KEPASE-267258 format. One line per 2 residues: number of its first residue (from 0); their letters; for each residue x, y, z of N, C-alpha, C, O, CB. Coordinates in Angstrom, 1 decimal, always signed. Glycine has a CB too. Layout:
<sites>
NUM> a> X/Y/Z/X/Y/Z/X/Y/Z/X/Y/Z/X/Y/Z; ...
</sites>
This chain:
<sites>
0> mn> +0.9/-1.2/+0.0/+0.0/+0.0/+0.0/+0.9/+1.2/+0.0/+1.9/+1.3/+0.7/-1.0/+0.0/+1.2; +0.5/+2.2/-0.7/+1.2/+3.5/-0.8/+1.4/+4.1/+0.6/+0.4/+4.1/+1.4/+0.5/+4.5/-1.7
2> kr> +2.6/+4.5/+1.0/+2.8/+5.0/+2.3/+2.0/+6.2/+2.7/+1.4/+6.3/+3.8/+4.3/+5.4/+2.5; +1.8/+7.1/+1.7/+1.0/+8.3/+2.0/-0.5/+8.0/+2.3/-1.1/+8.5/+3.2/+1.1/+9.3/+0.7
4> is> -1.0/+7.0/+1.5/-2.4/+6.6/+1.7/-2.5/+5.9/+3.1/-3.5/+6.2/+3.9/-2.9/+5.6/+0.6; -1.5/+5.1/+3.4/-1.5/+4.4/+4.7/-1.5/+5.4/+5.9/-2.2/+5.2/+6.8/-0.3/+3.4/+4.8
6> et> -0.6/+6.4/+5.8/-0.6/+7.4/+6.8/-1.9/+8.1/+7.0/-2.3/+8.4/+8.1/+0.6/+8.4/+6.6; -2.5/+8.5/+5.9/-3.7/+9.3/+5.9/-4.8/+8.4/+6.5/-5.6/+8.8/+7.3/-4.1/+9.8/+4.5
8> kn> -4.8/+7.1/+6.0/-5.8/+6.2/+6.5/-5.8/+6.0/+8.0/-6.8/+5.9/+8.7/-5.7/+4.8/+5.8; -4.6/+6.0/+8.6/-4.4/+5.7/+10.0/-4.5/+7.0/+10.8/-4.6/+6.9/+12.1/-3.1/+5.0/+10.2
10> sn> -4.5/+8.1/+10.2/-4.5/+9.4/+11.0/-5.7/+9.6/+11.9/-5.5/+10.1/+13.0/-4.3/+10.5/+10.1; -6.9/+9.3/+11.4/-8.0/+9.7/+12.2/-9.3/+8.8/+11.8/-10.4/+9.2/+12.2/-8.4/+11.2/+12.0
12> cs> -9.0/+7.8/+11.1/-10.2/+7.0/+10.6/-9.8/+5.6/+10.5/-9.3/+5.1/+9.4/-10.7/+7.6/+9.2; -9.9/+4.8/+11.5/-9.4/+3.4/+11.5/-10.4/+2.4/+10.9/-9.9/+1.4/+10.5/-9.2/+3.0/+12.9
14> ke> -11.6/+2.7/+10.8/-12.6/+1.8/+10.2/-12.8/+2.0/+8.7/-12.6/+3.1/+8.2/-13.9/+1.9/+11.0; -13.3/+1.0/+8.1/-13.7/+1.1/+6.7/-15.1/+1.8/+6.7/-15.9/+1.6/+7.6/-13.7/-0.2/+6.0
16> qn> -15.3/+2.6/+5.7/-16.6/+3.2/+5.5/-17.2/+2.6/+4.2/-16.7/+2.7/+3.1/-16.5/+4.7/+5.4; -18.4/+2.0/+4.4/-19.1/+1.4/+3.2/-18.2/+0.4/+2.5/-18.3/+0.3/+1.3/-19.6/+2.5/+2.3
18> gy> -17.4/-0.3/+3.2/-16.5/-1.3/+2.6/-15.2/-0.8/+1.9/-14.5/-1.6/+1.4/-17.3/-2.0/+1.5; -15.0/+0.5/+2.0/-13.8/+1.1/+1.4/-13.0/+1.7/+2.5/-13.5/+2.2/+3.5/-14.2/+2.2/+0.4
20> pc> -11.7/+1.7/+2.4/-10.8/+2.3/+3.5/-11.1/+3.8/+3.5/-11.3/+4.4/+2.4/-9.4/+2.0/+3.3; -11.1/+4.3/+4.7/-11.3/+5.8/+4.8/-9.9/+6.5/+4.5/-8.9/+6.3/+5.2/-11.7/+6.1/+6.3
22> li> -9.9/+7.3/+3.4/-8.7/+7.9/+3.0/-8.5/+9.3/+3.4/-7.4/+9.8/+3.4/-8.7/+7.8/+1.5; -9.6/+9.9/+3.9/-9.4/+11.3/+4.5/-10.0/+11.3/+5.9/-11.0/+10.6/+6.1/-10.1/+12.3/+3.6
24> pa> -9.4/+12.0/+6.8/-9.9/+12.0/+8.2/-11.3/+12.5/+8.3/-12.0/+12.1/+9.2/-9.0/+12.9/+9.0; -11.8/+13.3/+7.4/-13.1/+13.9/+7.5/-14.2/+12.9/+7.0/-15.4/+13.2/+7.1/-13.2/+15.2/+6.7
26> qr> -13.8/+11.8/+6.4/-14.8/+10.9/+5.8/-15.9/+10.4/+6.7/-17.0/+10.3/+6.3/-14.0/+9.7/+5.2; -15.5/+10.1/+7.9/-16.5/+9.6/+8.9/-17.5/+10.7/+9.2/-18.7/+10.3/+9.3/-15.8/+9.2/+10.2
28> vl> -17.1/+11.9/+9.4/-18.1/+13.0/+9.6/-18.9/+13.3/+8.4/-20.1/+13.5/+8.5/-17.3/+14.3/+10.0; -18.3/+13.3/+7.2/-19.0/+13.5/+6.0/-20.1/+12.4/+5.8/-21.2/+12.7/+5.3/-18.1/+13.5/+4.8
30> nl> -19.7/+11.2/+6.1/-20.7/+10.1/+5.9/-21.9/+10.3/+6.9/-23.0/+10.0/+6.6/-20.1/+8.7/+6.2; -21.6/+10.8/+8.1/-22.6/+11.0/+9.1/-23.6/+12.1/+8.7/-24.8/+11.9/+8.7/-22.0/+11.3/+10.5
32> is> -23.0/+13.3/+8.3/-23.9/+14.4/+8.0/-24.5/+14.3/+6.7/-25.5/+15.0/+6.4/-23.1/+15.7/+8.1; -24.1/+13.4/+5.8/-24.7/+13.2/+4.5/-26.0/+12.3/+4.6/-26.7/+12.2/+3.7/-23.7/+12.6/+3.5
34> kk> -26.2/+11.7/+5.7/-27.4/+10.9/+5.9/-28.6/+11.9/+6.0/-28.5/+13.0/+6.5/-27.3/+10.0/+7.2; -29.7/+11.4/+5.4/-30.9/+12.2/+5.3/-31.3/+12.8/+6.7/-31.4/+12.0/+7.6/-32.0/+11.4/+4.7
36> ws> -31.6/+14.0/+6.8/-32.0/+14.8/+7.9/-31.0/+15.1/+8.9/-31.2/+15.9/+9.9/-33.1/+14.0/+8.6; -29.7/+14.7/+8.8/-28.7/+14.9/+9.8/-28.4/+16.4/+9.9/-28.4/+17.0/+11.0/-27.4/+14.2/+9.4
38> iq> -28.2/+17.1/+8.8/-27.9/+18.5/+8.8/-29.0/+19.3/+9.4/-28.8/+20.2/+10.2/-27.5/+19.0/+7.4; -30.2/+19.0/+9.0/-31.4/+19.7/+9.6/-31.5/+19.5/+11.1/-31.8/+20.5/+11.8/-32.7/+19.2/+8.9
40> li> -31.2/+18.3/+11.6/-31.2/+18.1/+13.0/-30.2/+18.8/+13.8/-30.4/+19.4/+14.8/-31.1/+16.6/+13.3; -29.0/+18.9/+13.2/-27.9/+19.6/+13.9/-28.2/+21.1/+13.9/-28.0/+21.7/+14.9/-26.5/+19.3/+13.1
42> hl> -28.7/+21.6/+12.8/-29.1/+23.0/+12.7/-30.2/+23.3/+13.7/-30.2/+24.4/+14.4/-29.5/+23.4/+11.3; -31.2/+22.4/+13.9/-32.3/+22.7/+14.8/-31.9/+22.8/+16.2/-32.4/+23.6/+16.9/-33.3/+21.5/+14.7
44> lh> -30.9/+22.1/+16.6/-30.4/+22.1/+18.0/-29.3/+23.1/+18.3/-28.7/+23.0/+19.4/-30.0/+20.7/+18.4; -28.9/+23.9/+17.4/-27.7/+24.8/+17.6/-28.0/+25.8/+18.7/-29.2/+26.0/+19.1/-27.4/+25.6/+16.3
46> dg> -27.0/+26.4/+19.2/-27.0/+27.4/+20.2/-27.7/+27.0/+21.5/-28.4/+27.7/+22.1/-27.7/+28.6/+19.7; -27.4/+25.8/+22.0/-27.8/+25.3/+23.3/-29.3/+24.9/+23.4/-29.8/+24.7/+24.5/-27.6/+26.3/+24.2
48> kk> -30.0/+24.8/+22.2/-31.4/+24.5/+22.3/-31.6/+23.0/+22.7/-30.7/+22.1/+22.3/-32.1/+24.7/+20.9; -32.6/+22.7/+23.4/-33.0/+21.4/+23.8/-34.4/+21.1/+23.4/-35.3/+21.9/+23.6/-32.8/+21.2/+25.4
50> fr> -34.6/+19.9/+22.8/-36.0/+19.6/+22.4/-36.3/+18.1/+22.7/-35.3/+17.3/+22.7/-36.2/+19.8/+20.9; -37.5/+17.8/+23.0/-38.0/+16.4/+23.1/-38.2/+15.9/+21.7/-38.4/+16.6/+20.7/-39.2/+16.3/+24.0
52> yn> -38.4/+14.5/+21.6/-38.6/+13.8/+20.3/-39.7/+14.5/+19.5/-39.5/+14.8/+18.4/-38.8/+12.4/+20.6; -40.9/+14.6/+20.2/-42.0/+15.1/+19.4/-41.9/+16.5/+19.0/-42.4/+17.0/+17.9/-43.3/+14.9/+20.3
54> ei> -41.2/+17.3/+19.8/-40.9/+18.7/+19.4/-40.0/+18.8/+18.2/-40.2/+19.6/+17.3/-40.2/+19.5/+20.6; -39.0/+17.9/+18.2/-38.1/+17.8/+17.1/-38.8/+17.5/+15.8/-38.7/+18.1/+14.8/-36.9/+16.8/+17.3
56> ke> -39.6/+16.4/+15.9/-40.4/+16.0/+14.7/-41.3/+17.1/+14.2/-41.4/+17.4/+13.0/-41.2/+14.7/+15.1; -42.0/+17.8/+15.1/-42.9/+18.9/+14.8/-42.2/+20.0/+14.1/-42.7/+20.5/+13.1/-43.7/+19.4/+16.0
58> rl> -41.1/+20.4/+14.6/-40.3/+21.5/+14.1/-39.7/+21.2/+12.7/-39.7/+22.0/+11.8/-39.2/+21.9/+15.0; -39.3/+19.9/+12.5/-38.9/+19.5/+11.2/-40.0/+19.5/+10.2/-39.8/+19.9/+9.0/-38.3/+18.1/+11.3
60> qk> -41.2/+19.1/+10.6/-42.4/+19.1/+9.7/-42.7/+20.5/+9.3/-43.1/+20.7/+8.1/-43.6/+18.4/+10.4; -42.6/+21.5/+10.2/-42.9/+22.9/+9.8/-41.9/+23.4/+8.9/-42.3/+24.2/+7.9/-43.0/+23.7/+11.1
62> gw> -40.7/+23.1/+9.0/-39.6/+23.7/+8.2/-39.5/+23.1/+6.8/-39.1/+23.8/+5.9/-38.3/+23.5/+8.9; -39.9/+21.8/+6.7/-39.7/+21.1/+5.4/-41.1/+20.5/+5.1/-41.2/+19.2/+5.2/-38.6/+20.1/+5.4
64> kk> -42.0/+21.3/+4.7/-43.4/+20.8/+4.5/-43.6/+19.8/+3.4/-44.5/+19.0/+3.4/-44.3/+22.0/+4.2; -42.8/+19.8/+2.4/-42.9/+18.9/+1.2/-42.5/+17.5/+1.6/-43.0/+16.5/+1.0/-42.1/+19.4/+0.1
66> ek> -41.7/+17.4/+2.6/-41.2/+16.0/+2.9/-41.3/+15.8/+4.4/-41.0/+16.7/+5.2/-39.7/+15.9/+2.5; -41.8/+14.6/+4.8/-42.0/+14.3/+6.2/-40.9/+13.3/+6.6/-40.6/+12.4/+5.8/-43.4/+13.7/+6.4
68> is> -40.5/+13.5/+7.8/-39.5/+12.5/+8.4/-40.3/+11.4/+9.1/-41.2/+11.7/+9.8/-38.5/+13.2/+9.4; -39.9/+10.2/+8.8/-40.6/+9.0/+9.4/-40.1/+8.8/+10.9/-39.0/+9.3/+11.2/-40.5/+7.7/+8.6
70> da> -40.8/+8.2/+11.7/-40.4/+7.9/+13.1/-39.1/+7.0/+13.0/-38.2/+7.2/+13.8/-41.5/+7.2/+13.9; -39.1/+6.1/+12.1/-37.9/+5.2/+12.0/-36.6/+6.0/+11.6/-35.6/+5.8/+12.2/-38.1/+4.1/+11.0
72> tl> -36.8/+6.9/+10.7/-35.6/+7.7/+10.3/-35.2/+8.7/+11.4/-34.0/+8.8/+11.7/-36.0/+8.5/+9.0; -36.2/+9.3/+12.0/-35.8/+10.2/+13.1/-35.1/+9.5/+14.2/-34.1/+10.0/+14.8/-37.1/+11.0/+13.6
74> sa> -35.6/+8.4/+14.6/-35.0/+7.6/+15.7/-33.6/+7.2/+15.3/-32.7/+7.2/+16.1/-35.9/+6.3/+16.0; -33.4/+6.7/+14.1/-32.1/+6.3/+13.6/-31.1/+7.5/+13.6/-30.0/+7.3/+14.0/-32.2/+5.7/+12.2
76> rl> -31.5/+8.6/+13.1/-30.6/+9.8/+13.1/-30.3/+10.2/+14.5/-29.1/+10.5/+14.7/-31.3/+11.0/+12.3; -31.2/+10.3/+15.4/-31.0/+10.7/+16.8/-30.0/+9.7/+17.4/-29.0/+10.1/+18.1/-32.3/+10.7/+17.6
78> ad> -30.1/+8.4/+17.1/-29.2/+7.4/+17.7/-27.8/+7.5/+17.0/-26.8/+7.4/+17.8/-29.8/+6.0/+17.4; -27.8/+7.7/+15.7/-26.5/+7.9/+15.1/-25.7/+9.1/+15.6/-24.5/+9.0/+16.0/-26.7/+8.1/+13.5
80> lt> -26.4/+10.3/+15.8/-25.8/+11.5/+16.2/-25.4/+11.4/+17.7/-24.4/+12.0/+18.1/-26.7/+12.7/+16.0; -26.2/+10.7/+18.5/-25.8/+10.5/+19.9/-24.6/+9.5/+20.0/-23.7/+9.8/+20.8/-27.1/+9.9/+20.6
82> ke> -24.6/+8.5/+19.2/-23.5/+7.5/+19.3/-22.2/+8.2/+18.9/-21.1/+7.9/+19.5/-23.8/+6.4/+18.3; -22.2/+9.2/+18.0/-21.0/+9.9/+17.6/-20.7/+11.1/+18.4/-19.8/+11.9/+18.1/-21.2/+10.3/+16.1
84> ni> -21.4/+11.2/+19.5/-21.2/+12.3/+20.5/-21.4/+13.7/+19.9/-20.8/+14.7/+20.3/-19.7/+12.2/+21.0; -22.4/+13.8/+19.0/-22.8/+15.0/+18.4/-24.0/+15.5/+19.2/-24.1/+16.7/+19.5/-23.2/+14.9/+16.9
86> ft> -24.8/+14.6/+19.6/-26.0/+14.9/+20.4/-25.8/+14.3/+21.8/-25.1/+13.3/+22.0/-27.3/+14.4/+19.8; -26.5/+14.9/+22.8/-26.6/+14.3/+24.1/-28.1/+14.0/+24.3/-28.9/+14.7/+23.9/-26.0/+15.2/+25.2
88> re> -28.3/+12.9/+24.9/-29.7/+12.4/+25.2/-29.9/+12.4/+26.7/-29.3/+11.6/+27.4/-30.0/+11.0/+24.6; -30.6/+13.3/+27.3/-30.8/+13.5/+28.7/-32.2/+12.9/+29.1/-33.2/+13.3/+28.6/-30.7/+15.0/+29.1
90> vy> -32.1/+11.9/+30.0/-33.3/+11.3/+30.5/-33.7/+11.8/+31.9/-32.8/+11.7/+32.8/-33.2/+9.7/+30.5; -34.9/+12.3/+32.0/-35.3/+12.8/+33.3/-36.2/+11.7/+34.0/-37.0/+11.1/+33.4/-36.1/+14.1/+33.2
92> te> -36.0/+11.5/+35.3/-36.7/+10.5/+36.0/-38.0/+11.2/+36.6/-38.0/+11.6/+37.8/-35.9/+9.9/+37.2; -39.0/+11.2/+35.8/-40.3/+11.8/+36.2/-41.4/+11.0/+35.4/-41.1/+10.3/+34.5/-40.4/+13.3/+35.9
94> lp> -42.6/+11.2/+35.8/-43.7/+10.6/+35.1/-44.6/+11.7/+34.5/-44.9/+12.6/+35.2/-44.5/+9.7/+36.1; -44.9/+11.6/+33.2/-44.4/+10.6/+32.3/-42.9/+10.8/+32.0/-42.4/+11.9/+32.2/-45.2/+10.6/+31.0
96> pk> -42.2/+9.8/+31.5/-40.7/+10.0/+31.3/-40.5/+11.1/+30.3/-41.2/+11.3/+29.4/-40.1/+8.7/+30.7; -39.4/+11.8/+30.5/-39.0/+12.9/+29.7/-37.6/+12.7/+29.2/-36.7/+12.4/+29.9/-39.2/+14.3/+30.4
98> ve> -37.4/+12.9/+27.9/-36.1/+12.8/+27.2/-35.9/+14.0/+26.4/-36.7/+14.3/+25.6/-35.9/+11.5/+26.4; -34.7/+14.7/+26.5/-34.4/+15.8/+25.7/-33.1/+15.6/+25.0/-32.1/+14.9/+25.5/-34.3/+17.1/+26.6
100> ys> -33.0/+16.1/+23.8/-31.8/+16.0/+23.0/-31.2/+17.4/+22.8/-31.9/+18.4/+22.7/-32.1/+15.4/+21.6; -29.9/+17.5/+22.9/-29.2/+18.8/+22.6/-27.8/+18.5/+22.0/-27.4/+17.3/+22.0/-29.0/+19.6/+24.0
102> lt> -27.2/+19.5/+21.5/-25.8/+19.3/+21.0/-24.8/+19.3/+22.1/-24.9/+20.0/+23.1/-25.5/+20.5/+20.0; -23.8/+18.4/+21.9/-22.6/+18.4/+22.8/-21.7/+19.5/+22.3/-22.0/+20.3/+21.4/-21.9/+17.0/+22.7
104> ek> -20.6/+19.7/+23.0/-19.6/+20.7/+22.6/-19.1/+20.4/+21.2/-19.0/+21.3/+20.4/-18.4/+20.8/+23.6; -18.9/+19.1/+21.0/-18.5/+18.7/+19.6/-19.5/+19.0/+18.6/-19.2/+19.4/+17.5/-18.1/+17.1/+19.7
106> ge> -20.8/+18.8/+19.0/-21.9/+19.1/+18.1/-22.0/+20.5/+17.8/-22.3/+20.9/+16.6/-23.2/+18.6/+18.7; -21.8/+21.4/+18.8/-21.9/+22.8/+18.5/-20.8/+23.3/+17.6/-21.0/+24.1/+16.7/-21.7/+23.6/+19.9
108> sl> -19.6/+22.7/+17.7/-18.5/+23.1/+16.8/-18.8/+22.6/+15.4/-18.5/+23.2/+14.4/-17.2/+22.5/+17.3; -19.4/+21.4/+15.3/-19.8/+20.9/+14.0/-20.9/+21.8/+13.4/-20.9/+22.0/+12.2/-20.3/+19.4/+14.1
110> sk> -21.8/+22.2/+14.2/-22.9/+23.1/+13.7/-22.3/+24.4/+13.1/-22.8/+24.8/+12.1/-23.8/+23.5/+14.9; -21.3/+24.9/+13.8/-20.6/+26.1/+13.2/-19.9/+25.8/+11.9/-20.0/+26.7/+11.0/-19.6/+26.7/+14.3
112> ai> -19.3/+24.7/+11.8/-18.6/+24.3/+10.6/-19.6/+24.1/+9.4/-19.4/+24.6/+8.3/-17.8/+23.0/+10.7; -20.8/+23.5/+9.7/-21.8/+23.4/+8.7/-22.4/+24.7/+8.3/-22.7/+24.9/+7.1/-23.0/+22.5/+9.3
114> kh> -22.5/+25.6/+9.2/-23.0/+27.0/+8.9/-22.1/+27.6/+7.8/-22.5/+28.3/+6.9/-23.1/+27.9/+10.1; -20.8/+27.4/+8.0/-19.8/+28.0/+7.0/-20.1/+27.3/+5.6/-20.0/+28.0/+4.6/-18.4/+27.8/+7.5
116> lv> -20.3/+26.1/+5.6/-20.6/+25.4/+4.4/-21.9/+25.9/+3.7/-21.9/+26.1/+2.5/-20.7/+23.8/+4.6; -22.9/+26.1/+4.5/-24.2/+26.6/+4.0/-24.0/+28.0/+3.5/-24.5/+28.3/+2.4/-25.3/+26.5/+5.1
118> dw> -23.3/+28.8/+4.2/-23.0/+30.2/+3.8/-22.3/+30.2/+2.4/-22.6/+30.9/+1.5/-22.2/+31.0/+4.8; -21.3/+29.3/+2.3/-20.5/+29.2/+1.1/-21.4/+28.8/-0.1/-21.3/+29.3/-1.2/-19.4/+28.2/+1.3
120> ti> -22.3/+27.8/+0.2/-23.2/+27.3/-0.8/-24.1/+28.4/-1.3/-24.3/+28.6/-2.5/-24.0/+26.1/-0.3; -24.7/+29.2/-0.4/-25.6/+30.3/-0.7/-24.8/+31.3/-1.6/-25.4/+31.8/-2.6/-26.2/+31.0/+0.6
122> et> -23.6/+31.7/-1.1/-22.8/+32.6/-1.9/-22.5/+32.1/-3.3/-22.6/+32.9/-4.2/-21.5/+33.0/-1.1; -22.1/+30.9/-3.4/-21.7/+30.3/-4.7/-22.9/+30.2/-5.6/-22.8/+30.5/-6.8/-21.1/+28.9/-4.5
124> ch> -24.1/+29.8/-5.1/-25.3/+29.6/-5.9/-25.7/+31.0/-6.4/-26.2/+31.1/-7.5/-26.4/+28.9/-5.1; -25.6/+32.0/-5.5/-26.0/+33.4/-5.9/-25.1/+33.9/-7.0/-25.6/+34.5/-7.9/-25.9/+34.3/-4.6
126> qe> -23.8/+33.6/-6.9/-22.9/+34.1/-8.0/-23.2/+33.4/-9.3/-23.1/+34.0/-10.4/-21.5/+33.8/-7.6; -23.5/+32.1/-9.3/-23.8/+31.4/-10.5/-25.1/+31.8/-11.2/-25.2/+31.7/-12.4/-23.9/+29.9/-10.2
128> se> -26.1/+32.3/-10.4/-27.3/+32.7/-11.0/-27.3/+34.1/-11.6/-28.2/+34.6/-12.2/-28.4/+32.7/-9.9; -26.2/+34.9/-11.3/-26.1/+36.2/-11.8/-25.7/+36.3/-13.3/-25.6/+37.3/-13.9/-25.1/+37.1/-11.0
</sites>
């Protein structure tokens, strides 16, 4: 194996992604945020916001009226983002049970990085349409 590829592969991404070796450190994050609804969820919880499952679903439905998120997809994305330490899931011991999701410190920094990408996209699309 090429030494340069091997060094890059081992730098920050030890697992294979979709059956292929991870060649760039950002690949794991790119795979995560490219999943349907991930970016919208990260954006929804920015700046210290906390929401319960049904509040998240309701807010997503208001923001993207043409497309609805299914319960299975929402549950899967919340689990993915929690597993990767982007979201925190706080369970309150009360009746009825209460669970809130919020961004971790890592999630807040990712949210800021995504905002730069969105700003770049808006700026680039605007230039192309002129």
